[in-house]
matplotlib code that plots the C-alpha trace (Angstrom):
import matplotlib.pyplot as plt

x = [31.7, 31.4, 30.6, 31.2, 31.2, 30.3, 31.9, 34.9, 34.1, 37.5, 36.5, 33.8, 34.9, 32.2, 28.9, 28.5, 25.8, 23.2, 25.5, 24.4, 27.0, 26.8, 25.2, 26.3, 28.5, 32.4, 34.6, 37.6, 38.2, 37.5, 35.4, 37.4, 37.4, 34.5, 32.4, 28.7, 27.3, 26.0, 27.2, 26.0, 24.8, 24.9, 22.7, 23.8, 22.7, 19.3, 18.5, 16.6, 13.4, 13.5, 12.2, 14.7, 13.6, 15.4, 13.8, 16.2, 15.3, 18.0, 19.0, 21.7, 22.6, 25.7, 26.0, 28.8, 29.7, 30.9, 32.0, 29.5, 28.0, 25.4, 23.2, 19.5, 17.3, 14.8, 13.1, 9.8, 8.2, 7.9, 7.0, 9.3, 8.2, 11.5, 13.3, 16.4, 18.4, 18.2, 18.3, 21.4, 22.6, 22.4, 24.6, 21.6, 21.7, 23.5, 24.6, 21.9, 19.3, 17.2, 16.7, 13.6, 14.5, 14.9, 11.4, 10.0, 11.5, 10.1, 6.8, 6.6, 7.8, 5.1, 2.3, 3.5, 2.6, 5.2, 7.2, 10.7, 13.5, 14.5, 13.3, 15.1, 14.3, 17.2, 18.2, 18.4, 21.2, 22.0, 22.5, 23.1, 21.5, 23.4, 21.8, 23.5, 23.6, 22.1, 22.2, 24.3, 22.3, 20.9, 18.6, 15.9, 16.3, 13.5, 13.4, 10.3, 11.0, 10.0, 9.1, 7.5, 10.1, 11.9, 11.7, 14.0, 15.2, 14.8, 18.2, 19.5, 22.4, 24.6, 25.8, 28.1, 31.5, 34.7, 37.8, 40.8, 44.3, 42.4, 39.3, 36.2, 35.1, 32.2, 33.0, 30.9, 29.0, 27.2, 25.1, 24.8, 21.0, 20.1, 17.0, 15.3, 14.0, 10.4, 9.8, 7.1, 7.2, 4.4, 4.8, 2.9, 3.7, 2.2, 3.7, 3.2, 7.0, 7.9, 11.3, 9.4, 6.9, 9.1, 6.9, 5.4, 2.8, 1.9, 0.2, 0.2, -2.6, -6.3, -9.6, -10.3, -6.7, -4.7, -1.9, 0.1, 1.0, 3.7, 4.4, 7.9, 8.5, 10.8, 10.1, 10.9, 13.1, 11.1, 12.5, 12.5, 9.5, 7.2, 3.7, 0.7, 2.7, 1.0, 1.8, -1.1, -1.1, -4.1, -5.1, -7.0, -7.9, -9.9, -13.1, -12.0, -9.4, -10.6, -8.2, -8.3, -7.9, -5.7, -2.2, 1.0, 3.2, 6.9, 10.1, 13.4, 11.7, 10.0, 6.1, 4.8, 1.5, 2.3, 1.2, 0.3, -3.6, -4.6, -8.0, -7.6, -4.6, -5.0, -2.4, -1.7, 1.1, 1.2, 3.4, 5.3, 5.8, 7.2, 9.8, 10.9, 11.5, 12.5, 14.6, 13.8, 12.0, 8.6, 7.0, 3.6, 2.2, -1.5, -3.4, -6.0, -8.2, -9.0, -12.9, -14.4, -16.0, -12.8, -12.6, -9.5, -7.7, -5.2, -5.9, -4.3, -3.7, -2.3, -1.0, -1.0, 1.2, 0.2, 2.5, 3.9, 6.4, 8.2, 8.2, 6.1, 3.6, 0.3, 1.9, 1.5, 2.6, 1.7, 3.5, 1.8, 3.1, 0.9, 1.2, -0.8, -2.4, -3.3, -5.4, -6.2, -9.0, -8.5, -10.9, -11.6, -13.0, -14.5, -14.0, -14.7, -11.8, -9.8, -12.2, -11.6, -14.2, -17.0, -17.4, -19.4, -21.7, -22.7, -19.3, -18.9, -15.5, -14.3, -10.9, -7.9, -4.7, -1.3, -1.1, -4.4, -6.5, -10.1, -11.2, -14.8, -15.3, -17.3, -17.7, -19.7, -19.3, -22.0, -23.6, -20.6, -18.5, -16.9, -16.2, -13.7, -12.3, -11.7, -9.9, -7.0, -3.2, -0.6, 0.5, -0.5, -3.9, -5.7, -9.4, -11.3, -14.2, -17.2, -19.5, -19.4, -21.6, -24.6, -23.2, -19.6, -17.6, -14.8, -11.5, -10.2, -7.4, -7.5, -7.9, -7.1, -6.4, -3.2, -3.5, -1.5, -2.5, -0.4, -0.2, -1.8, -4.7, -5.1, -7.8, -7.1, -8.9, -10.3, -11.2, -13.8, -14.5, -17.9, -19.6, -20.5, -23.7, -25.0, -22.0, -19.9, -20.7, -19.0, -15.8, -15.7, -14.7, -15.5, -17.9, -21.0, -20.6, -20.4, -23.4, -25.4, -24.8, -25.7, -29.0, -29.6, -29.0, -31.6, -34.3, -33.5, -33.8, -37.0, -38.8, -37.8, -39.5, -42.7, -42.8, -42.4, -45.0, -47.5, -46.9, -47.4, -50.8, -51.7]
y = [-45.5, -42.0, -40.3, -37.0, -34.5, -30.7, -29.5, -31.7, -33.2, -32.8, -29.3, -30.0, -30.0, -31.7, -30.1, -27.7, -25.3, -24.0, -25.2, -28.5, -30.9, -31.5, -34.7, -36.8, -39.6, -39.8, -42.6, -41.1, -42.0, -45.4, -45.5, -45.8, -49.0, -49.0, -46.4, -47.0, -43.9, -42.3, -39.2, -36.4, -33.1, -30.1, -27.7, -24.7, -21.0, -22.3, -22.1, -24.1, -25.7, -24.9, -28.0, -28.7, -31.4, -32.7, -34.0, -35.9, -34.3, -35.7, -39.4, -41.5, -45.4, -47.3, -50.9, -52.4, -55.2, -53.3, -50.4, -48.4, -45.0, -43.1, -40.1, -41.0, -37.6, -35.8, -37.8, -39.0, -39.1, -35.5, -35.0, -32.0, -30.2, -29.1, -30.6, -32.6, -32.1, -28.4, -27.9, -30.2, -28.1, -24.8, -25.7, -25.5, -22.7, -19.6, -19.1, -16.9, -19.9, -17.1, -18.7, -19.8, -23.5, -23.9, -22.2, -24.4, -27.6, -26.4, -25.6, -29.3, -30.9, -29.2, -30.0, -33.9, -34.4, -36.9, -37.0, -35.7, -37.8, -36.9, -34.2, -33.2, -30.4, -28.3, -29.1, -26.6, -24.1, -25.3, -23.6, -26.6, -30.0, -33.0, -35.7, -38.9, -41.8, -39.6, -41.4, -39.3, -36.9, -33.2, -32.2, -29.5, -28.4, -26.6, -24.9, -24.1, -21.4, -22.3, -18.5, -15.6, -13.1, -15.0, -16.4, -19.3, -19.1, -22.4, -24.1, -26.8, -28.9, -31.4, -34.6, -36.2, -37.6, -35.8, -36.9, -37.9, -39.5, -40.2, -42.0, -40.8, -40.7, -39.0, -36.2, -34.5, -31.8, -28.3, -25.8, -22.4, -21.4, -17.8, -16.2, -12.9, -11.2, -10.0, -7.6, -5.1, -2.0, 0.5, 4.0, 7.0, 11.1, 14.6, 15.7, 14.5, 13.4, 10.0, 10.7, 12.4, 9.4, 7.5, 7.1, 4.1, 6.6, 10.2, 11.9, 15.4, 15.8, 16.6, 15.3, 16.6, 16.8, 14.4, 11.9, 10.3, 6.8, 5.0, 1.1, -0.1, -3.4, -5.3, -7.5, -11.2, -12.4, -15.1, -17.2, -16.0, -17.1, -17.7, -17.3, -16.2, -14.9, -13.1, -9.9, -8.3, -5.5, -4.4, -1.8, -2.3, 1.1, 1.3, 3.2, 7.0, 7.1, 7.5, 6.9, 9.7, 8.9, 6.4, 5.3, 6.2, 3.8, 4.3, 2.1, 3.6, 7.1, 7.0, 6.9, 3.5, 2.8, 0.0, -3.3, -1.7, -1.8, 0.6, 0.9, 3.4, 2.1, -1.6, -2.5, -5.5, -5.8, -8.2, -11.1, -9.1, -6.3, -8.7, -10.3, -7.0, -5.6, -8.5, -7.4, -3.6, -1.5, -0.5, 2.4, 3.1, 6.5, 7.6, 9.9, 9.5, 12.0, 12.2, 12.1, 15.2, 13.1, 11.4, 10.6, 10.0, 6.8, 5.4, 4.2, 1.3, 1.3, -2.5, -2.8, -6.7, -8.3, -11.8, -13.1, -16.2, -18.1, -19.6, -19.3, -22.4, -23.5, -22.1, -21.7, -17.7, -16.5, -13.1, -10.4, -7.3, -4.3, -1.5, 2.3, 4.2, 7.6, 9.1, 11.7, 13.0, 14.4, 17.6, 18.0, 21.6, 22.9, 26.1, 27.6, 30.7, 32.6, 32.0, 29.1, 25.6, 24.1, 26.2, 25.0, 27.3, 26.2, 27.7, 29.0, 29.1, 29.1, 29.2, 26.9, 28.0, 26.8, 28.1, 30.0, 31.6, 29.1, 29.0, 25.5, 23.9, 23.4, 25.8, 24.3, 24.9, 23.8, 21.4, 21.6, 20.6, 23.2, 20.6, 20.8, 19.0, 19.2, 15.7, 14.2, 16.6, 16.0, 16.9, 20.5, 24.1, 25.3, 28.2, 28.9, 32.6, 32.9, 34.2, 34.2, 33.9, 32.0, 33.9, 36.4, 36.1, 38.0, 37.2, 38.2, 41.6, 41.8, 38.1, 37.7, 34.0, 30.9, 28.5, 24.9, 22.2, 18.8, 15.8, 12.1, 11.4, 12.9, 16.2, 18.8, 22.5, 24.8, 28.3, 30.5, 33.3, 36.7, 37.5, 40.1, 43.6, 43.9, 47.0, 49.3, 49.6, 50.8, 54.1, 54.3, 54.7, 58.1, 59.4, 61.9, 59.5, 59.5, 63.2, 63.5, 60.7, 62.5, 65.7, 64.5, 62.6, 65.8, 67.9, 65.0, 65.0, 68.6, 69.0, 66.2, 68.3, 71.4, 69.7, 68.6, 71.8, 73.4, 70.4, 71.4, 74.8, 74.4, 72.3]
z = [15.5, 14.9, 11.4, 9.8, 12.8, 12.1, 15.7, 16.8, 20.0, 21.0, 21.3, 24.2, 27.8, 29.8, 29.2, 26.6, 27.7, 25.2, 22.3, 20.3, 18.8, 15.6, 15.9, 12.9, 13.2, 12.2, 12.7, 14.8, 18.3, 20.4, 23.2, 26.4, 28.5, 31.2, 29.1, 29.7, 28.0, 31.1, 32.8, 35.4, 35.3, 38.2, 37.8, 39.4, 40.6, 41.9, 45.5, 48.5, 47.7, 43.9, 41.8, 39.0, 35.9, 33.5, 29.9, 27.6, 24.2, 22.4, 22.6, 21.7, 21.5, 22.4, 21.7, 24.3, 22.0, 19.0, 20.9, 18.7, 19.5, 17.8, 17.9, 17.2, 17.1, 19.1, 21.4, 20.0, 23.4, 23.5, 19.8, 18.9, 16.0, 14.9, 12.0, 13.6, 10.3, 10.4, 14.1, 14.1, 11.0, 12.8, 15.7, 18.3, 20.8, 21.9, 25.4, 27.0, 26.4, 24.9, 21.7, 19.7, 19.1, 23.0, 23.4, 20.8, 22.6, 26.0, 24.6, 22.8, 26.2, 27.9, 25.7, 25.6, 29.3, 29.4, 32.6, 33.1, 32.9, 36.5, 39.0, 42.4, 44.8, 45.8, 49.4, 52.2, 52.3, 48.7, 45.2, 43.1, 42.5, 40.6, 38.7, 38.3, 35.7, 32.8, 29.6, 26.9, 24.8, 25.4, 28.1, 28.5, 32.0, 33.9, 37.3, 39.2, 41.7, 45.3, 45.8, 43.9, 42.3, 40.1, 36.4, 35.5, 31.5, 29.8, 29.0, 26.9, 28.3, 26.7, 28.5, 26.0, 25.3, 25.0, 23.8, 26.1, 25.0, 21.8, 23.5, 24.2, 27.8, 29.9, 32.1, 34.8, 33.1, 34.8, 33.9, 35.6, 35.2, 34.0, 35.7, 35.9, 39.2, 39.3, 41.9, 42.8, 45.0, 45.7, 47.1, 47.4, 47.4, 47.2, 44.2, 40.3, 40.0, 40.1, 41.3, 44.3, 45.0, 47.2, 50.6, 52.1, 54.1, 53.4, 56.3, 54.9, 52.6, 53.9, 52.5, 49.1, 48.3, 45.7, 46.0, 43.6, 43.6, 41.9, 41.2, 40.0, 38.7, 36.7, 33.8, 33.6, 31.0, 29.0, 26.5, 22.8, 21.1, 24.2, 23.5, 25.8, 28.6, 31.5, 33.4, 35.2, 37.7, 39.5, 42.2, 45.3, 47.2, 50.7, 50.3, 50.8, 47.7, 44.4, 41.4, 38.8, 35.0, 33.9, 34.8, 32.8, 31.8, 31.1, 30.5, 30.8, 31.4, 28.2, 28.3, 26.3, 24.8, 22.5, 24.1, 27.1, 28.2, 30.8, 32.6, 35.5, 37.5, 36.2, 33.6, 31.2, 29.1, 26.2, 25.3, 22.4, 24.8, 27.7, 25.1, 23.8, 27.6, 29.6, 32.5, 32.1, 34.9, 34.3, 36.3, 36.7, 38.3, 38.9, 40.8, 43.6, 45.0, 49.0, 49.3, 50.4, 53.4, 54.7, 58.5, 60.3, 59.9, 57.5, 54.1, 52.4, 48.6, 47.2, 44.0, 43.2, 40.2, 38.6, 36.1, 34.0, 36.3, 33.3, 29.7, 28.8, 31.5, 32.6, 35.8, 37.7, 40.9, 42.9, 44.1, 46.0, 47.9, 49.8, 50.4, 52.7, 53.2, 56.9, 57.8, 61.4, 63.9, 65.9, 69.2, 70.3, 73.6, 74.2, 77.7, 79.7, 79.8, 83.5, 83.9, 82.2, 83.9, 82.1, 78.5, 76.1, 73.4, 70.2, 69.5, 65.4, 63.6, 60.0, 59.4, 57.2, 56.1, 57.8, 54.2, 54.6, 52.3, 53.8, 54.2, 53.7, 57.1, 59.4, 63.0, 65.8, 69.5, 71.2, 74.3, 75.9, 74.3, 71.8, 68.2, 65.9, 62.4, 60.8, 57.9, 58.0, 57.2, 59.6, 59.5, 60.6, 60.7, 62.5, 63.4, 63.0, 65.3, 63.8, 66.2, 70.1, 72.5, 74.1, 76.7, 75.6, 73.3, 70.8, 72.7, 71.9, 69.7, 68.5, 64.8, 64.4, 66.8, 65.6, 66.1, 64.7, 63.5, 64.4, 64.9, 68.2, 69.7, 71.8, 72.5, 72.3, 74.7, 73.0, 75.5, 75.3, 77.7, 79.0, 77.3, 78.9, 80.6, 79.5, 81.2, 83.7, 87.3, 88.5, 90.3, 94.1, 94.9, 91.2, 89.8, 89.9, 93.4, 93.9, 91.8, 93.5, 96.8, 95.8, 94.6, 97.9, 99.9, 97.8, 98.3, 101.9, 102.1, 99.8, 102.5, 105.3, 104.0, 103.2, 106.8, 108.3, 106.2, 107.0, 110.7, 110.6, 108.7, 111.4]

ax = plt.figure().add_subplot(projection="3d")
ax.plot(x, y, z, "-o")
ax.set_aspect("equal")
plt.show()
């Protein structure tokens, strides 16, 4: 027989999720014929592969001979540390499942090491699982996600009789499990503005330049009172990229430091921070420099997250995401103007951006007439020839030679003209010809005169 009930059982309909009945007894309705003190519990909002466990944390008793039903209190197997009288008086749990009592019970259950009352795996394409034949009482429902990216909340579910036509009967019960999503996204950009750091790959920054990385994540909702929860983001960068200074952490667009430990791009969030900001988006930004000697290739930056999978256990899962920086190589071939088969060694060039910024590279063509720039971002550049190969001159009127660096390899030909070899030959029919003719006539006349004189003397 039931005695004084704080909350009338008639107010319940099947399972009362996260709301405890006042569990004292009161003489009221009789137990219906065929009553066996067991019921079913359906757990909704789960997905295929998830493991669902139920632990009977409040037990009841029923005597079929006397038709007597009663509530015993907390299940002694789990050594729950709460005072049952206070727990009962407070009316149990709110509808969110984020209640310190629920967390305490879940922690005690985990520490006890006692197996679940029943466990089931959610079937393929299913979104729920049903437990049959559960003794009347209250159950802690624990869901372990089959994949990374979700944290299920602790829920206390009631499987207790309700009234129907003046008799107590067991009804099928159900509970919708609440969960929080955990995600991680890594992006890169060219300006220090979180709103513009949105690319998966940047290829317009050259060696020696700076790029900006952003990590965006959503914090899980752990149960109120959870302890020692882990949320740890690390950063792994290919050789050639160097993180500059410490990352900045923001929540809802505002920089935060309390409860946040930062070392370069590594970020740890405290337990208190996680409980206070569950479900919120966190943005982490930091700069990285491209090394001065970077060579052509794609360089990866990976953000990795390790986080607690639930509010109680030591179980953890990992997420990761990448962003990339790409730089290119551009080849040049120095050739004789009008003769692409004649290559020229020893030509020297300075390199400039299209905006006139002089870069550090000074290139010289090798014995095969080849030179290159390496580690450059896609864009427009130009060469200024500072020294021509021996025997050649810098083309007249040419101040610079434009080239474009882009994805894909190509060779740019840079021509030179032969240098003047000490002056030009005289033009046919010109004054030079006349001068040479006159001189020749004079020499021949002189030679004839000498010949005549010689003959006379003989």
